[in-house]
N, C-alpha and C positions, 0 to 999 in steps of 0.2 A: 321627551316625546312619548306619547302613549303607544304601547305595543298591544296589538290584538293577538293573543295567543290562540293558535289553531286548536288546541285542546279544548279551550272554552267555547269554541264554535261548534263543538260536537253536541250541544244541547238540543233537545227536541223542541219543536214548535209549541208543544203542550207546556213545557217549562217556561218558554218565553211568554205565552199568553197568560199563564197563571201569575208570573212574576211582575208583569208590566201592568200597573194600575190604569195607565192611559189607554191600554188596548182592550179595555173591558168590552164585553159584547154590547154593541150598539145596534140600533135599528138600521139595517142595511137597505139600500135601494133595490127592491126586487119587484118584478112583474111576472105575471103568468104568461105562458107561451101564446095564448090567444088574446092577450091584452092589445088594444088598439093604440095607434100612435099617440093620441091625446093622453092616454093613461101613462105612456112612457115619458112623454114630455112633463106631465105633472109630477111624476116620480123623480125625474131629473131635477126639477125646480125645487122639490121638497128637500133635496140633499145637495145643496150647492157646492159642497167641498168634495164630493165624490166624482170620480172621472169615469166610473163604470156603473151600469145597471145590470143586476144579475137576473137572468131569466130562469124561472123554475117551473117544473111540471106540476101535475095535480098532487104529487106526493111531496112537494117542496124540495125536490132534488134539482140540483143545478144542471141545466141543459145548454146554457149559452150565456154570452155576455154581450151587452150593447155598450160600446164606449160612446162618450159624448161626441167624439169625432165622427163615428159611424152614424149616429143619429143626425148630426148636422149635415153630413153628406147626403143622407136620404131626404132630408127636408129641403135642402138647398142645393140640389144636384146640378143646377145650371151654373153654379159658381166653380165647379170642379172640372178639370180637364178629364175627358174620358180616358180611363185606364183599362178599358176592356171593350169587348165587342158591343155593338149597339143593342144586342139582345139583353145584355147585362144591365145596360142603362135603362131600358124599358122596364125590366123587372124592378130595378131600384126605384123608379118613379111610382110604380104601382104597389110597392110594399106597404102593407097596412097593419100587420100584426107583428108582435115581438119575434115570433118564430121565423118570420120572413126577413127580419133585419139582423138578428143576432149572429154573432160569430160562434161557431161550434168548435173551432180549433183554438182553444184557450188553455192557459196554464192555471193550475190551481195547486194548492198544497194540502196534503192530508194533515189532519190534526196531530197525528202521531209521527209526522215527518220530521226531518232534521233541519235545523237552522242553516247550516253550511250549504247544503244542496239547494235549498230555497234561495238563499242569497246569491249563490253562484248563477242560477238561472236568471234571477231578476237583473243582475248586473249584465250578464251576457246578452239578454234580449231587450234590455232597456225598459223593462216593465217597472213601474213605480209601486203598484199595489196589486195584490192578488187575493182571491178568496181562499179561505181555509175551510175545508169541508170535513164532515165526519165520514164514517164508514158507509152511511146511506147517501152520501153525496149532498147532504144538506149543508147550506152555507152557515157557518158558525161565526166567522169573523172576516174582516178585511185586513190583511196584513200589509203594511207599507215598509219601504226601505227605512223610513224614520223609526218605525217600531223596532226593527232589527238593530239599527245603529244604537238606539237607546239601550236595548238589552245588552248588546256586546260591550258598549262603553261602560255600563254599570258593572258588568262582570270583570272587565279589564282593570277597573279602579280598585277592586277588592284585593 
């Protein structure tokens, strides 16, 4: 049985992203804060394997995330049971831009962060993929649990 040594988990995300050829920087689904719903939908459809769309400001800094689930709830609100006050539902119906739909309470990892703490949060919160940002909060990569598993498995086999 393979053992994952905790010492090997002390690697930085920078090491993981450099070592893993499959995690190369790819074009990520991003929209601007003032982009309209149609643009958000088109972006989602252009990236069919991604579960989140990253909302960036005029400096391309990450300011929010729109999950496909959130987008669908906003588009097809009548299919969901109200989980909030009717004022929230009315707001949801009238949301027209990314900054009105996006989540601002999201988790991200810093490029110079550590693999173990990122993995711990992802497992604890049930998040499958997170953005990795630089010191200016610009999205560099999307890191998935599969990427971390691949990296740790490769290290464990050495």
